[in-house]
ZANU-638764 format. One record per residue: residue number from 1; residue in one letter; chain; x, y, z of N, C-alpha, C in turn. Coordinates in steps of 0.2 Angstrom, whole numbers. Layout:
N
+-----+---+---+-------+-------+-------+-------+-------+-------+-------+-------+-------+
!   k ! r ! c !   nc1 !   nc2 !   nc3 !  cac1 !  cac2 !  cac3 !   cc1 !   cc2 !   cc3 !
+-----+---+---+-------+-------+-------+-------+-------+-------+-------+-------+-------+
! NUM ! A ! A !     X !     Y !     Z !     X !     Y !     Z !     X !     Y !     Z !
...
+-----+---+---+-------+-------+-------+-------+-------+-------+-------+-------+-------+
# end
This chain:
235
+-----+---+---+-------+-------+-------+-------+-------+-------+-------+-------+-------+
!   k ! r ! c !   nc1 !   nc2 !   nc3 !  cac1 !  cac2 !  cac3 !   cc1 !   cc2 !   cc3 !
+-----+---+---+-------+-------+-------+-------+-------+-------+-------+-------+-------+
!   1 ! M ! A !  -192 !   172 !  -402 !  -197 !   165 !  -397 !  -196 !   165 !  -391 !
!   2 ! A ! A !  -203 !   167 !  -387 !  -202 !   166 !  -381 !  -198 !   159 !  -377 !
!   3 ! Q ! A !  -194 !   161 !  -373 !  -190 !   157 !  -368 !  -195 !   155 !  -363 !
!   4 ! A ! A !  -195 !   146 !  -363 !  -199 !   142 !  -359 !  -198 !   144 !  -350 !
!   5 ! K ! A !  -201 !   146 !  -346 !  -203 !   147 !  -340 !  -202 !   142 !  -335 !
!   6 ! T ! A !  -195 !   141 !  -332 !  -194 !   135 !  -328 !  -196 !   136 !  -320 !
!   7 ! M ! A !  -200 !   129 !  -318 !  -202 !   129 !  -313 !  -196 !   129 !  -306 !
!   8 ! D ! A !  -197 !   135 !  -301 !  -194 !   134 !  -297 !  -198 !   129 !  -289 !
!   9 ! R ! A !  -192 !   126 !  -289 !  -196 !   120 !  -285 !  -193 !   120 !  -277 !
!  10 ! R ! A !  -189 !   128 !  -276 !  -188 !   127 !  -269 !  -192 !   130 !  -264 !
!  11 ! E ! A !  -194 !   127 !  -259 !  -200 !   129 !  -254 !  -197 !   136 !  -251 !
!  12 ! S ! A !  -206 !   138 !  -251 !  -205 !   147 !  -248 !  -200 !   147 !  -243 !
!  13 ! T ! A !  -200 !   142 !  -236 !  -196 !   142 !  -230 !  -191 !   137 !  -231 !
!  14 ! P ! A !  -187 !   140 !  -229 !  -180 !   133 !  -227 !  -181 !   128 !  -223 !
!  15 ! Q ! A !  -180 !   121 !  -223 !  -181 !   117 !  -219 !  -176 !   118 !  -213 !
!  16 ! E ! A !  -180 !   117 !  -208 !  -175 !   120 !  -202 !  -170 !   113 !  -200 !
!  17 ! S ! A !  -163 !   112 !  -197 !  -159 !   106 !  -197 !  -163 !   103 !  -193 !
!  18 ! G ! A !  -160 !    97 !  -191 !  -161 !    91 !  -187 !  -158 !    93 !  -179 !
!  19 ! F ! A !  -153 !    96 !  -181 !  -150 !    99 !  -176 !  -155 !   104 !  -171 !
!  20 ! L ! A !  -157 !   108 !  -175 !  -161 !   115 !  -172 !  -167 !   113 !  -169 !
!  21 ! K ! A !  -170 !   108 !  -174 !  -177 !   104 !  -171 !  -175 !   100 !  -165 !
!  22 ! D ! A !  -170 !    98 !  -164 !  -167 !    92 !  -157 !  -168 !    99 !  -151 !
!  23 ! L ! A !  -166 !   103 !  -152 !  -164 !   110 !  -146 !  -171 !   112 !  -145 !
!  24 ! Q ! A !  -175 !   114 !  -150 !  -183 !   118 !  -150 !  -186 !   112 !  -146 !
!  25 ! S ! A !  -184 !   106 !  -145 !  -191 !    99 !  -145 !  -187 !    99 !  -137 !
!  26 ! E ! A !  -181 !   101 !  -135 !  -179 !    99 !  -128 !  -184 !   101 !  -123 !
!  27 ! E ! A !  -186 !    98 !  -118 !  -192 !   101 !  -112 !  -187 !   104 !  -107 !
!  28 ! V ! A !  -180 !   101 !  -106 !  -177 !   104 !  -102 !  -170 !   107 !  -106 !
!  29 ! E ! A !  -169 !   114 !  -102 !  -163 !   118 !  -106 !  -157 !   116 !  -102 !
!  30 ! Y ! A !  -153 !   114 !  -106 !  -146 !   111 !  -104 !  -141 !   120 !  -102 !
!  31 ! D ! A !  -140 !   120 !   -94 !  -136 !   125 !   -91 !  -128 !   122 !   -93 !
!  32 ! D ! A !  -124 !   126 !   -96 !  -118 !   126 !   -95 !  -114 !   129 !   -92 !
!  33 ! K ! A !  -117 !   130 !   -86 !  -112 !   134 !   -81 !  -112 !   133 !   -76 !
!  34 ! V ! A !  -106 !   134 !   -72 !  -105 !   131 !   -66 !  -102 !   137 !   -60 !
!  35 ! E ! A !  -104 !   138 !   -55 !  -103 !   144 !   -50 !   -99 !   139 !   -46 !
!  36 ! Y ! A !   -92 !   143 !   -46 !   -86 !   140 !   -42 !   -83 !   146 !   -37 !
!  37 ! Q ! A !   -83 !   147 !   -32 !   -79 !   152 !   -27 !   -80 !   160 !   -30 !
!  38 ! G ! A !   -88 !   161 !   -32 !   -90 !   167 !   -35 !   -88 !   168 !   -41 !
!  39 ! K ! A !   -86 !   163 !   -46 !   -84 !   163 !   -52 !   -89 !   160 !   -56 !
!  40 ! T ! A !   -90 !   162 !   -61 !   -96 !   158 !   -66 !   -89 !   155 !   -71 !
!  41 ! Y ! A !   -90 !   148 !   -71 !   -87 !   143 !   -78 !   -92 !   140 !   -83 !
!  42 ! R ! A !   -90 !   140 !   -90 !   -92 !   137 !   -94 !   -90 !   132 !   -96 !
!  43 ! V ! A !   -94 !   126 !   -95 !   -91 !   119 !   -95 !   -95 !   115 !  -101 !
!  44 ! P ! A !   -90 !   112 !  -107 !   -97 !   106 !  -109 !  -101 !   101 !  -108 !
!  45 ! Y ! A !   -97 !    98 !  -102 !  -102 !    93 !   -99 !  -103 !    94 !   -91 !
!  46 ! K ! A !  -106 !    90 !   -88 !  -108 !    90 !   -81 !  -106 !    81 !   -78 !
!  47 ! M ! A !  -109 !    77 !   -78 !  -110 !    72 !   -74 !  -107 !    67 !   -81 !
!  48 ! I ! A !  -102 !    64 !   -82 !  -100 !    59 !   -87 !   -99 !    52 !   -83 !
!  49 ! K ! A !   -96 !    49 !   -88 !   -95 !    42 !   -85 !   -88 !    37 !   -88 !
!  50 ! E ! A !   -85 !    35 !   -82 !   -80 !    30 !   -83 !   -79 !    24 !   -83 !
!  51 ! V ! A !   -79 !    19 !   -87 !   -79 !    13 !   -87 !   -72 !    11 !   -88 !
!  52 ! V ! A !   -71 !     3 !   -84 !   -63 !     2 !   -84 !   -65 !    -6 !   -86 !
!  53 ! F ! A !   -64 !   -10 !   -91 !   -62 !   -17 !   -92 !   -55 !   -20 !   -91 !
!  54 ! S ! A !   -56 !   -25 !   -85 !   -50 !   -26 !   -84 !   -50 !   -34 !   -86 !
!  55 ! N ! A !   -43 !   -38 !   -85 !   -45 !   -45 !   -84 !   -47 !   -48 !   -92 !
!  56 ! L ! A !   -43 !   -43 !   -97 !   -44 !   -47 !  -105 !   -39 !   -49 !  -105 !
!  57 ! S ! A !   -39 !   -53 !  -110 !   -35 !   -60 !  -113 !   -30 !   -55 !  -115 !
!  58 ! S ! A !   -23 !   -59 !  -112 !   -18 !   -58 !  -116 !   -17 !   -59 !  -123 !
!  59 ! N ! A !   -23 !   -62 !  -126 !   -21 !   -64 !  -134 !   -23 !   -57 !  -138 !
!  60 ! E ! A !   -30 !   -54 !  -135 !   -33 !   -48 !  -138 !   -27 !   -44 !  -137 !
!  61 ! L ! A !   -25 !   -42 !  -133 !   -21 !   -36 !  -134 !   -14 !   -38 !  -134 !
!  62 ! S ! A !   -12 !   -40 !  -140 !    -7 !   -44 !  -142 !    -1 !   -40 !  -142 !
!  63 ! S ! A !     0 !   -34 !  -144 !     6 !   -31 !  -142 !     5 !   -25 !  -140 !
!  64 ! I ! A !    10 !   -22 !  -137 !    11 !   -14 !  -137 !     9 !   -10 !  -142 !
!  65 ! E ! A !    10 !   -11 !  -149 !    10 !    -7 !  -154 !     4 !    -8 !  -155 !
!  66 ! Y ! A !    -1 !   -13 !  -158 !    -6 !   -15 !  -156 !   -12 !   -11 !  -151 !
!  67 ! S ! A !   -10 !   -13 !  -143 !   -14 !    -7 !  -140 !   -13 !     1 !  -141 !
!  68 ! A ! A !    -7 !     2 !  -141 !    -7 !     9 !  -144 !   -11 !    11 !  -150 !
!  69 ! R ! A !   -12 !    10 !  -156 !   -17 !     7 !  -160 !   -24 !     8 !  -157 !
!  70 ! L ! A !   -27 !     4 !  -154 !   -31 !     5 !  -152 !   -34 !     9 !  -147 !
!  71 ! Q ! A !   -30 !    12 !  -144 !   -31 !    17 !  -140 !   -33 !    25 !  -143 !
!  72 ! Y ! A !   -28 !    26 !  -149 !   -28 !    31 !  -153 !   -35 !    31 !  -156 !
!  73 ! R ! A !   -38 !    22 !  -157 !   -47 !    24 !  -159 !   -51 !    26 !  -157 !
!  74 ! L ! A !   -51 !    23 !  -153 !   -54 !    26 !  -146 !   -56 !    33 !  -145 !
!  75 ! L ! A !   -50 !    35 !  -145 !   -50 !    44 !  -145 !   -51 !    46 !  -150 !
!  76 ! L ! A !   -53 !    43 !  -156 !   -55 !    46 !  -163 !   -63 !    46 !  -162 !
!  77 ! M ! A !   -66 !    42 !  -157 !   -74 !    45 !  -157 !   -75 !    50 !  -154 !
!  78 ! D ! A !   -80 !    53 !  -155 !   -83 !    59 !  -152 !   -85 !    61 !  -146 !
!  79 ! A ! A !   -88 !    55 !  -145 !   -89 !    55 !  -137 !   -86 !    52 !  -132 !
!  80 ! V ! A !   -78 !    49 !  -132 !   -72 !    49 !  -130 !   -70 !    55 !  -127 !
!  81 ! L ! A !   -70 !    55 !  -121 !   -66 !    59 !  -119 !   -58 !    58 !  -116 !
!  82 ! K ! A !   -57 !    52 !  -115 !   -50 !    51 !  -112 !   -52 !    42 !  -115 !
!  83 ! A ! A !   -45 !    42 !  -115 !   -44 !    34 !  -115 !   -39 !    32 !  -116 !
!  84 ! K ! A !   -37 !    25 !  -110 !   -30 !    23 !  -109 !   -31 !    14 !  -110 !
!  85 ! V ! A !   -26 !    12 !  -113 !   -26 !     4 !  -114 !   -20 !     2 !  -114 !
!  86 ! E ! A !   -19 !    -3 !  -107 !   -13 !    -5 !  -103 !   -12 !   -11 !  -107 !
!  87 ! F ! A !    -7 !   -12 !  -110 !    -5 !   -19 !  -113 !    -4 !   -23 !  -106 !
!  88 ! I ! A !     1 !   -20 !  -103 !     4 !   -23 !   -96 !    -1 !   -27 !   -92 !
!  89 ! R ! A !    -5 !   -22 !   -89 !   -10 !   -25 !   -85 !   -18 !   -29 !   -87 !
!  90 ! N ! A !   -17 !   -27 !   -95 !   -23 !   -30 !   -98 !   -30 !   -27 !   -97 !
!  91 ! K ! A !   -29 !   -21 !   -99 !   -34 !   -16 !   -93 !   -37 !    -9 !   -99 !
!  92 ! I ! A !   -43 !    -9 !  -100 !   -43 !    -3 !  -105 !   -49 !     0 !  -100 !
!  93 ! T ! A !   -47 !     8 !  -101 !   -52 !    14 !   -96 !   -52 !    19 !  -100 !
!  94 ! V ! A !   -60 !    21 !  -101 !   -62 !    25 !  -106 !   -68 !    30 !  -101 !
!  95 ! T ! A !   -66 !    36 !  -103 !   -70 !    43 !   -99 !   -74 !    44 !  -106 !
!  96 ! Y ! A !   -81 !    43 !  -104 !   -85 !    43 !  -110 !   -91 !    48 !  -109 !
!  97 ! N ! A !   -94 !    51 !  -113 !  -103 !    56 !  -113 !  -109 !    50 !  -114 !
!  98 ! P ! A !  -111 !    47 !  -108 !  -116 !    44 !  -108 !  -122 !    46 !  -112 !
!  99 ! L ! A !  -126 !    41 !  -114 !  -132 !    42 !  -117 !  -138 !    46 !  -113 !
! 100 ! E ! A !  -137 !    46 !  -106 !  -140 !    48 !  -102 !  -139 !    58 !   -99 !
! 101 ! A ! A !  -132 !    60 !  -102 !  -129 !    65 !  -100 !  -131 !    70 !  -101 !
! 102 ! E ! A !  -134 !    75 !   -99 !  -138 !    83 !  -100 !  -133 !    86 !  -104 !
! 103 ! N ! A !  -132 !    86 !  -108 !  -128 !    90 !  -112 !  -130 !    89 !  -120 !
! 104 ! R ! A !  -128 !    93 !  -123 !  -129 !    93 !  -131 !  -122 !    90 !  -136 !
! 105 ! K ! A !  -118 !    88 !  -131 !  -113 !    85 !  -136 !  -113 !    77 !  -138 !
! 106 ! E ! A !  -109 !    75 !  -144 !  -110 !    66 !  -145 !  -109 !    62 !  -139 !
! 107 ! K ! A !  -114 !    58 !  -140 !  -114 !    52 !  -134 !  -114 !    46 !  -136 !
! 108 ! V ! A !  -113 !    40 !  -133 !  -112 !    34 !  -132 !  -113 !    29 !  -128 !
! 109 ! S ! A !  -115 !    24 !  -128 !  -116 !    20 !  -123 !  -111 !    15 !  -121 !
! 110 ! R ! A !  -112 !    11 !  -115 !  -106 !     7 !  -113 !  -108 !     3 !  -117 !
! 111 ! E ! A !  -113 !    -1 !  -120 !  -115 !    -5 !  -124 !  -112 !    -6 !  -131 !
! 112 ! Q ! A !  -112 !     1 !  -134 !  -110 !     4 !  -139 !  -100 !     2 !  -139 !
! 113 ! L ! A !   -98 !     6 !  -134 !   -91 !     5 !  -134 !   -90 !    -5 !  -134 !
! 114 ! I ! A !   -94 !    -8 !  -130 !   -91 !   -16 !  -131 !   -92 !   -18 !  -136 !
! 115 ! E ! A !   -97 !   -16 !  -140 !   -97 !   -17 !  -148 !   -92 !   -16 !  -150 !
! 116 ! F ! A !   -89 !   -10 !  -146 !   -84 !    -7 !  -156 !   -77 !   -10 !  -151 !
! 117 ! L ! A !   -75 !   -11 !  -146 !   -71 !   -15 !  -145 !   -72 !   -24 !  -147 !
! 118 ! S ! A !   -77 !   -26 !  -147 !   -78 !   -34 !  -151 !   -77 !   -32 !  -158 !
! 119 ! K ! A !   -75 !   -26 !  -161 !   -77 !   -27 !  -167 !   -67 !   -26 !  -170 !
! 120 ! E ! A !   -64 !   -23 !  -163 !   -59 !   -24 !  -166 !   -53 !   -29 !  -162 !
! 121 ! G ! A !   -59 !   -34 !  -162 !   -53 !   -40 !  -158 !   -54 !   -41 !  -151 !
! 122 ! V ! A !   -57 !   -36 !  -148 !   -57 !   -37 !  -138 !   -63 !   -38 !  -136 !
! 123 ! K ! A !   -62 !   -43 !  -132 !   -69 !   -47 !  -130 !   -68 !   -45 !  -124 !
! 124 ! V ! A !   -74 !   -41 !  -120 !   -74 !   -38 !  -114 !   -76 !   -45 !  -109 !
! 125 ! N ! A !   -73 !   -45 !  -104 !   -75 !   -49 !   -97 !   -79 !   -45 !   -94 !
! 126 ! R ! A !   -88 !   -47 !   -96 !   -94 !   -43 !   -93 !   -93 !   -42 !   -86 !
! 127 ! Q ! A !   -90 !   -49 !   -81 !   -88 !   -50 !   -75 !   -83 !   -45 !   -70 !
! 128 ! S ! A !   -80 !   -42 !   -75 !   -74 !   -37 !   -73 !   -77 !   -31 !   -75 !
! 129 ! I ! A !   -82 !   -28 !   -75 !   -81 !   -22 !   -79 !   -84 !   -16 !   -73 !
! 130 ! A ! A !   -79 !   -12 !   -72 !   -83 !    -8 !   -66 !   -82 !    -1 !   -68 !
! 131 ! E ! A !   -91 !     3 !   -67 !   -90 !    12 !   -70 !   -93 !    14 !   -63 !
! 132 ! R ! A !   -90 !    21 !   -64 !   -92 !    25 !   -60 !   -94 !    32 !   -63 !
! 133 ! D ! A !   -97 !    36 !   -60 !   -97 !    43 !   -62 !   -93 !    48 !   -61 !
! 134 ! V ! A !   -92 !    53 !   -66 !   -87 !    58 !   -67 !   -90 !    63 !   -67 !
! 135 ! D ! A !   -89 !    70 !   -61 !   -89 !    74 !   -61 !   -85 !    78 !   -66 !
! 136 ! Y ! A !   -86 !    81 !   -70 !   -81 !    85 !   -76 !   -77 !    91 !   -74 !
! 137 ! F ! A !   -82 !    93 !   -70 !   -78 !   101 !   -68 !   -74 !   100 !   -63 !
! 138 ! E ! A !   -74 !    95 !   -57 !   -70 !    93 !   -51 !   -65 !    90 !   -52 !
! 139 ! E ! A !   -66 !    84 !   -58 !   -59 !    79 !   -59 !   -58 !    81 !   -67 !
! 140 ! I ! A !   -58 !    83 !   -71 !   -55 !    85 !   -78 !   -55 !    94 !   -76 !
! 141 ! Y ! A !   -60 !    97 !   -77 !   -59 !   104 !   -78 !   -54 !   109 !   -73 !
! 142 ! K ! A !   -55 !   107 !   -67 !   -53 !   109 !   -62 !   -44 !   107 !   -61 !
! 143 ! Y ! A !   -43 !   101 !   -63 !   -35 !    98 !   -63 !   -31 !   100 !   -69 !
! 144 ! Q ! A !   -36 !   103 !   -75 !   -31 !   106 !   -78 !   -31 !   113 !   -81 !
! 145 ! F ! A !   -34 !   118 !   -76 !   -33 !   123 !   -77 !   -33 !   130 !   -69 !
! 146 ! E ! A !   -31 !   124 !   -63 !   -32 !   125 !   -56 !   -23 !   126 !   -55 !
! 147 ! P ! A !   -20 !   128 !   -52 !   -12 !   130 !   -49 !   -12 !   121 !   -50 !
! 148 ! A ! A !    -5 !   121 !   -51 !    -1 !   113 !   -50 !    -3 !   109 !   -42 !
! 149 ! S ! A !    -3 !   114 !   -38 !    -4 !   111 !   -32 !    -6 !   105 !   -32 !
! 150 ! I ! A !   -14 !   104 !   -36 !   -19 !    97 !   -34 !   -14 !    93 !   -36 !
! 151 ! R ! A !   -10 !    93 !   -42 !    -4 !    87 !   -45 !     2 !    85 !   -39 !
! 152 ! E ! A !     3 !    89 !   -35 !     7 !    88 !   -30 !     8 !    81 !   -27 !
! 153 ! H ! A !    16 !    76 !   -30 !    18 !    72 !   -27 !    23 !    70 !   -23 !
! 154 ! A ! A !    24 !    66 !   -19 !    29 !    65 !   -14 !    36 !    64 !   -19 !
! 155 ! P ! A !    43 !    68 !   -17 !    47 !    67 !   -21 !    50 !    60 !   -20 !
! 156 ! Y ! A !    55 !    56 !   -25 !    57 !    51 !   -26 !    59 !    47 !   -19 !
! 157 ! G ! A !    56 !    42 !   -17 !    59 !    40 !   -11 !    57 !    39 !    -3 !
! 158 ! Y ! A !    50 !    45 !    -6 !    46 !    48 !     2 !    40 !    44 !     2 !
! 159 ! T ! A !    34 !    44 !     5 !    27 !    42 !     6 !    25 !    50 !     7 !
! 160 ! I ! A !    19 !    51 !     2 !    14 !    57 !     4 !    16 !    60 !    11 !
! 161 ! Q ! A !    13 !    53 !    17 !    14 !    56 !    25 !    21 !    59 !    26 !
! 162 ! E ! A !    27 !    58 !    22 !    33 !    59 !    27 !    32 !    66 !    22 !
! 163 ! W ! A !    32 !    66 !    18 !    33 !    71 !    13 !    31 !    78 !    15 !
! 164 ! K ! A !    22 !    77 !    18 !    17 !    81 !    22 !    21 !    83 !    28 !
! 165 ! R ! A !    26 !    81 !    31 !    29 !    82 !    38 !    35 !    88 !    37 !
! 166 ! M ! A !    40 !    83 !    31 !    45 !    88 !    29 !    43 !    93 !    27 !
! 167 ! K ! A !    38 !    97 !    22 !    37 !   102 !    18 !    37 !   107 !    22 !
! 168 ! P ! A !    34 !   109 !    25 !    37 !   115 !    30 !    43 !   115 !    31 !
! 169 ! E ! A !    47 !   112 !    34 !    55 !   113 !    35 !    59 !   115 !    28 !
! 170 ! Y ! A !    56 !   111 !    22 !    59 !   113 !    17 !    57 !   119 !    14 !
! 171 ! L ! A !    53 !   121 !    13 !    49 !   126 !    10 !    53 !   135 !    14 !
! 172 ! R ! A !    54 !   135 !    22 !    58 !   138 !    25 !    65 !   139 !    23 !
! 173 ! K ! A !    70 !   133 !    21 !    73 !   133 !    21 !    76 !   134 !    15 !
! 174 ! L ! A !    70 !   134 !     8 !    70 !   135 !     2 !    69 !   144 !     2 !
! 175 ! A ! A !    66 !   146 !     7 !    65 !   153 !     7 !    70 !   156 !    10 !
! 176 ! E ! A !    74 !   155 !    15 !    81 !   157 !    17 !    84 !   156 !    11 !
! 177 ! G ! A !    84 !   151 !     8 !    92 !   151 !     4 !    90 !   156 !    -2 !
! 178 ! E ! A !    82 !   159 !    -4 !    82 !   163 !    -9 !    85 !   169 !    -6 !
! 179 ! S ! A !    82 !   171 !    -1 !    82 !   179 !     3 !    91 !   179 !     3 !
! 180 ! N ! A !    94 !   172 !     4 !   102 !   173 !     5 !   105 !   177 !    -1 !
! 181 ! K ! A !   102 !   173 !    -7 !   105 !   174 !   -13 !   102 !   181 !   -15 !
! 182 ! R ! A !    99 !   184 !   -13 !    96 !   191 !   -15 !   100 !   197 !   -13 !
! 183 ! D ! A !   102 !   194 !    -5 !   106 !   198 !     0 !   114 !   200 !    -4 !
! 184 ! K ! A !   116 !   194 !    -6 !   123 !   190 !   -10 !   124 !   197 !   -16 !
! 185 ! F ! A !   117 !   194 !   -19 !   120 !   199 !   -26 !   118 !   208 !   -24 !
! 186 ! K ! A !   113 !   208 !   -20 !   114 !   216 !   -19 !   120 !   218 !   -15 !
! 187 ! G ! A !   122 !   213 !    -9 !   131 !   216 !    -8 !   135 !   218 !   -14 !
! 188 ! W ! A !   135 !   212 !   -18 !   138 !   213 !   -26 !   139 !   219 !   -29 !
! 189 ! Q ! A !   130 !   221 !   -29 !   129 !   226 !   -36 !   131 !   233 !   -31 !
! 190 ! D ! A !   129 !   233 !   -25 !   133 !   240 !   -21 !   137 !   241 !   -21 !
! 191 ! S ! A !   142 !   236 !   -21 !   151 !   234 !   -22 !   153 !   237 !   -31 !
! 192 ! Y ! A !   150 !   234 !   -33 !   152 !   237 !   -41 !   149 !   243 !   -40 !
! 193 ! L ! A !   143 !   246 !   -39 !   141 !   253 !   -42 !   146 !   257 !   -39 !
! 194 ! G ! A !   147 !   257 !   -31 !   150 !   260 !   -27 !   157 !   261 !   -31 !
! 195 ! Q ! A !   162 !   257 !   -34 !   166 !   257 !   -38 !   165 !   259 !   -45 !
! 196 ! H ! A !   161 !   260 !   -48 !   160 !   263 !   -54 !   153 !   267 !   -52 !
! 197 ! P ! A !   155 !   275 !   -51 !   152 !   281 !   -51 !   148 !   282 !   -56 !
! 198 ! D ! A !   150 !   279 !   -62 !   149 !   283 !   -70 !   143 !   278 !   -71 !
! 199 ! V ! A !   142 !   272 !   -68 !   138 !   268 !   -71 !   132 !   269 !   -66 !
! 200 ! A ! A !   133 !   269 !   -57 !   128 !   270 !   -55 !   125 !   277 !   -56 !
! 201 ! K ! A !   127 !   282 !   -59 !   125 !   288 !   -59 !   121 !   289 !   -65 !
! 202 ! E ! A !   123 !   282 !   -70 !   116 !   281 !   -78 !   111 !   278 !   -74 !
! 203 ! Y ! A !   112 !   275 !   -69 !   106 !   270 !   -68 !   103 !   275 !   -60 !
! 204 ! G ! A !   106 !   281 !   -60 !   101 !   285 !   -55 !   102 !   281 !   -47 !
! 205 ! Y ! A !   107 !   277 !   -46 !   109 !   274 !   -40 !   114 !   280 !   -34 !
! 206 ! T ! A !   114 !   279 !   -28 !   117 !   282 !   -25 !   119 !   277 !   -20 !
! 207 ! P ! A !   125 !   276 !   -20 !   129 !   270 !   -17 !   129 !   274 !    -7 !
! 208 ! K ! A !   127 !   267 !    -3 !   127 !   269 !     3 !   133 !   269 !     6 !
! 209 ! E ! A !   133 !   275 !    11 !   140 !   276 !    14 !   143 !   270 !    18 !
! 210 ! K ! A !   149 !   268 !    17 !   151 !   261 !    20 !   153 !   264 !    27 !
! 211 ! K ! A !   150 !   258 !    31 !   153 !   260 !    37 !   160 !   260 !    39 !
! 212 ! V ! A !   163 !   262 !    43 !   170 !   261 !    46 !   169 !   259 !    53 !
! 213 ! S ! A !   173 !   251 !    55 !   173 !   250 !    61 !   179 !   252 !    64 !
! 214 ! L ! A !   180 !   252 !    72 !   185 !   253 !    75 !   191 !   251 !    73 !
! 215 ! L ! A !   191 !   243 !    70 !   199 !   241 !    68 !   200 !   244 !    62 !
! 216 ! D ! A !   195 !   245 !    58 !   196 !   248 !    53 !   201 !   256 !    53 !
! 217 ! K ! A !   196 !   258 !    59 !   201 !   265 !    60 !   209 !   265 !    61 !
! 218 ! V ! A !   208 !   261 !    67 !   215 !   258 !    70 !   220 !   255 !    64 !
! 219 ! L ! A !   219 !   252 !    59 !   222 !   248 !    53 !   222 !   253 !    49 !
! 220 ! G ! A !   221 !   259 !    49 !   221 !   264 !    43 !   217 !   262 !    38 !
! 221 ! R ! A !   211 !   259 !    39 !   207 !   256 !    32 !   201 !   260 !    32 !
! 222 ! G ! A !   201 !   266 !    26 !   195 !   272 !    25 !   189 !   269 !    22 !
! 223 ! K ! A !   187 !   272 !    21 !   178 !   271 !    19 !   179 !   268 !    12 !
! 224 ! N ! A !   183 !   273 !     9 !   184 !   271 !     1 !   190 !   270 !     0 !
! 225 ! K ! A !   191 !   266 !    -5 !   198 !   264 !    -9 !   202 !   269 !    -8 !
! 226 ! G ! A !   210 !   269 !    -5 !   213 !   272 !    -8 !   213 !   277 !     0 !
! 227 ! D ! A !   207 !   278 !     3 !   210 !   283 !    11 !   212 !   281 !    16 !
! 228 ! K ! A !   215 !   285 !    21 !   217 !   280 !    24 !   214 !   283 !    32 !
! 229 ! G ! A !   218 !   279 !    36 !   212 !   280 !    42 !   215 !   286 !    46 !
! 230 ! Y ! A !   213 !   286 !    53 !   213 !   293 !    54 !   218 !   293 !    58 !
! 231 ! W ! A !   222 !   285 !    60 !   229 !   286 !    63 !   233 !   283 !    58 !
! 232 ! F ! A !   241 !   285 !    58 !   245 !   284 !    55 !   245 !   287 !    50 !
! 233 ! H ! A !   245 !   295 !    49 !   242 !   297 !    43 !   250 !   299 !    38 !
! 234 ! G ! A !   255 !   297 !    43 !   261 !   298 !    40 !   263 !   291 !    38 !
! 235 ! A ! A !   261 !   286 !    39 !   262 !   280 !    39 !   264 !   276 !    31 !
+-----+---+---+-------+-------+-------+-------+-------+-------+-------+-------+-------+
# end
């Protein structure tokens, strides 16, 4: 008995995903490289946005625990890079990837953020919204990956202007202290290895010849332990 032939309903060419179609339809190709001091850095964003919602009702940010949960839920959004919910100041700060940004990451609009907060029980005061552009490379990427000097702050009890005046002298004394510690350790090391020639030989160390002052010669103190001076040999 011949088996019935089943029809292959698969298409001869697989369908392209919507993501690939979007990439192919883009008129302007996104360049994710930044040149800085002769080096090339690959970054996921260029210009993004930071929005601050202030003068919120204290009844809406009802507790510290609620504010922390709200901050966590904001951070769960793919288009949100940073979020800070301040319970004491009744303020919410969100750094996000806007719809007009030239990148291929998830995006969100300010109105969508307001709608999200509304669903979480926070009514935004539109008269107290401040928004600014954020250079991702300058303000976020470099802050994380460059030396910590960019995060320098004054010691407790001093202003940054006072600290700038104090810093050169502080660094000089700090370097002087480190040099004194190295010299002190080197002196102790020389003394120890001079008294333990077997250890010095093991490490290939040749102790420097100890200088004898005129006073040491007069008092009979020689170069090495047990040596007598040039005078008073019979003493």
